[in-house]
N, C-alpha and C positions, 0 to 999 in steps of 0.2 A: 575747471580749476577748483581747488579747495576754497571753501568760504572762510574768509578772514575779515575781521573788523578793520577799519582803516588804521586805527592806532596800532593794532597788532602787526599789520604789514609794515608800518614805518619802523616799529621797534625791531621786527625781525630782519628788515633790510640792514639796519645798523649792526645787528648782532652777526649777520652773515659776513658783512664787511670786516668786522673785528676778527671773526674766526678765519677768514681768508688770510688776514695779516698774520695771525698766530701760526697757522699751518706753514705759510711761506717762511717766516722768520725761524721757526723751530727747525725746519729742514737745514737752514744755513747754520744754526747754532749747533746742531748735532755734528755737523761736519767740522766745525771749528773748535769745539770743546776739547781741551787737553786733559782735564782731570777725568779719570775713568768713572768716578762716582757721579760727576755731573753729567757726563755723556750717557751713562746707564740710566739715570733718572729721566733725562729727556727722551731717550729711546723708549722707555717704558710708558711715558705719558703720551707720546706722539700718536699712537693709534686711536686713543680716545678723542683727541682733538680732531682727527680726520673724520671719525664717526660723527662727532658733534656737528662739524661743518656739513657733512653729507646729509644728515637728517634735516638741518635747517633748509638746505636747498630743496629737499623733498617736500617740505611744507609749502613751498611756493611753486613747485613744478608739478606735483602729483595731483591727480583727481581724487585720491583717497587719502585717509589719514595714515601717515607713516607709522611703521611698527616701532614705537618708542621703547618697547620692552627690551630691545637689544642694547639700549643705552642706559647703563646704571653707573652711578658715581664710583670712582675708585675708593678703596678703603683708606681710612685716615692713617697715615704713617707717622709714628712718633719715634724720635731718636734721642732727644735730649733727656738727660736725667734731672736737670734743674731748669726751670722755666723763668728764672729771674736773674741768674748769674751766668755771664758768658763763659763758655768752656775755654776760650783762648783770648789773648789780647787782640784788640782791633788792629787791622793792617795799618801801615803808615799812611799819612795823608796823601791824597793824589788829586789831580785835576782831570776833568773830562778831556779826552784827546780830540783834537779838531781835525786830524788827518788820518784817522784810523782806516785801514784797509780790511782788517779782520778784527775780531773781538776777543778780548781776554776772557778767562773763566769768570772773573768778577763782573765784567760787563754783561756777559751772557746771563748769568744768574740774576743780576739786577733787572735786566730787561724782561726776563721771563716772570720774575716776581711781580713787577709793576703791571705787566700784561695780564696776569691772572687776577690780581687784585681789582683792576679796572673791569675785567670781564665779570667777576663775581658781583660787583656793584651794579653793573648794567643788567645782568640777569635778574637780580633782586628787584630792581626798579621795573623791569618788563613784566615779571611775574605778577606784581601787585596790580597791574593794569590789564592782565590777560583774561579774556572771556572764554576762549576755547579751552575746555578742560584737558584735552590731550596735549595741546601746545603748552599749557600751564604746567602740567606734570613734567614734560620734557625740560622746560626751562628751569624748574625747581631742581631737577637732577643735574642739569648743566651748572647751576649755581653751586651745588654741593661739590661737583667735580673741580671747578675752578678754586673754590675755597680750600679744598684739600690739597690741590696741587700747589697753591700759593703757600700753604703751611709747610709743605715738604721742602720747597725750595728755600723758604725762610730759614728753616732749621739747617739746611745745608750751608747757607750764608753765615748763620750765627756760629756754626762749628768752625768756620774758617776765618772768622774775624771780619767778615764783610758787612755785617749788620749789627748795630749797637743793641745791647741788652743790659738793663740794670734794674735792680729791685727798687720798688717804691719805698720812700722813707717810712719807717714804722710810725712815727708821730702823725704823718699824713693819713696813713691807713686808720689809725686809732681815731683821728679827728672825724673822718668821714663815717666810720662805724658808730661813733657816739651820737650821730645825728638821727639814727633810726632805731626802731624796735621791731621785733618779729611779731607778726600777726598770728594769733592762735588759729589753728586749722579749723574751719567750720565743719560742723556735722553735715552729713549728706542730707539734702532736702530737695524736693521737686520744685521746679520753677514756679508752679502755681500755688505753692504753699508759702506761708510766712516764714521768713528766716528766723533762726533762734534769737531769743530776746537779747542776748549779750551783744549781738551784732547790730541791734537797732538803737542801742543807747548812745 
């Protein structure tokens, strides 16, 4: 079997379980989605999550390092023209349903958003503790993928009033900005040389 540190195996075990859940839930979400745009987005993302899951399984089942070159993050999709002002009004207030048999588009999008946000955070934490360089690179790419998928579904939700978006008050921005000054860019110097004098004063 492939050599993994104990902490790497524990992290990988949790990440496999998370991906198992993602693949299972996304299959149901694709079948239940009513909005063609939502369904199309989920269908486009789905193969990447299956590949992600399969590679994780290979890391614990294979005697050799899996070919991680076939897993690269999806491109960052940008749709909104303004990133501080919502394009539509928020949907009316609603409460969680306690007897749901299927999911609405809003519920599907929210579940997928939260899933991908949590996955990205878990990947980032695992990457920082990873010793195996091949596993580390794979998890970095998996982080980018979940980060970009969560961003795309967030944009979808914002476009439909499912997720709040508002600009920060200008006085608050000015207050924070007034607390800092820009540092002049230092001249290039070698690590074994003395830094320029202006940076020693």
